[in-house]
N, C-alpha and C positions, 0 to 999 in steps of 0.2 A: 538087271539080274534080279529075279525074285524067285520065290519058291524055296525048296529045301537045300539047294546047293550052297555051299560056303563060298564066299568070294575069294578069289585068289589074290595073292600079293600084287601081281601085275595089274589086275583089274582095280584093286584098291588104289594103287599108285596112280593109275590113269584117271580115276574118279577125283582124287585129290587135286591132281594137276588141272583137270578140266574145270573144276569149281573155282580154283584159285585164278586161273587164266581168264575166267569170265568176269571176275571182280577186280583184278589188280593187274596193272601193267600199262603199256603204251595204248592209248585210245580207250582205256577203261575209265570207270568212275573214279578209281583211286590209283594213283601212281605207287610204285614200290616205296618211294620216299615218304609219301603220305601215310602208308600203312606202317612203315617203320616208326614214324613219329607217334602215330595213334596207338600202337601196340607195344612199343619198346622191343620189338624183335629187330635185330640188326638188318639193315638193307641187304647186306651181303647174304645173309641167311635166306631172306625172302627171295632174292634173285635166284638162289639155288633151288628153291621150290618150283620155280616156273622156267627153268632153263629149257631151251627149245629141244635139246636132245635128251631122250630118256636116260641115256648113260651118264649125262651130266647133272641130272636132277638129284636133289637131296630129299629124303623122306622127312616130313615134319614130325617132331615129337608130339606127344599127347597134349602138353601144355601149349604148344604152338597152335594146334588145331582148335582147342578150346578158346584161346585168346582170339584167333581169327574169326571163329564163329560169333563170339561176343562183339567184335568190331564190325563185321559185315552184316550181321543180323540173321533173321530167320530165312531169308531168301538164299543165303549162302549155305546154310545148314541143309535146306531142301535139296539144293544141287549136289552137295556132298553126299548125302544119304540116298539119293534117288536110285543109284544102281543096285541097292539092296531092297528097293521097294518101300523105303521109309521116308519120313520127312521130319521137320522140326516145327515147333510152335513156341511162342513166347509165354512165359509163366508170369509175366508182369500184368497186374490188374489194369483193366481199361480205366482211363480217367473218367471220373463222374460218380454221381451218387448211386446208391443201390437202385433208385428209380430209373435212372438212365440205363443202367445195365439191364434191368428188367424190360424196359421199353425196346432195346435192341434185340434182346432175346425173343420177345413176343413177336416182333416184326419178322425175325428170321424163321421162327417156327410156323407162323401164319403163311409165309411164302412156301415152306415145305409142304404144309397141309394143302395149300391151293394147288400145288402140282399133282397131288395124289387124290384130288377130290373125286375123280371118276374111278378110283380103286386101283389104278395102275400108273406107274411112271412110264414115260416114253422118252425117246431120244430128243424130243424138242425141249424137255425139261432139264436135260443133263447139266447144262451150264448154270441155270438158275438154281438147281438143287445143290450143285457143288459149292457155289458162292454162299448160299444161305447156310449150308452145313459147316463150311469153313468159318464163317462169321460166328455161328453159334458155339463152335468149339473154342474159338479164340476168346469169347466172352466167358464160357464155363470153366476153361482150364485153370485160370488163377483161383477161382472159387474152390476147385477141388484140392488145391494145395494150401488152403488156409490152415494155419496152425502148425504146418510142418516147418521144421527149421530150414533156413536157406543158407 
């Protein structure tokens, strides 16, 4: 769901359930017990978030969602926010010296420039452009928040 319409409570609940069920539970990267240990959210509460029937599910509180986003990382945040056309990114600075950051950024921008060398982007460049742009954003985002209280 993107655009001007506000997300409904039902769609929000479905998005939360879908994101959680992709990351936590039987056959997933993390068991409910692993997440309980890693987040200090009781397993019983977590089971309530991913109950199979919508009528049996519990709605996470705000601190639950933030804790789960911190635990699972940006990929989870992307899944959680994708129904509203948004995503997440890390504000943690990339490891390395300023020279390393500049080298990565220069590489990404050269890749973007190379795709547009003939004055137009085309469908064959989409994946390359997306990856280069995502990488550049990941490198620049921490720099944009320097000096801000965390």
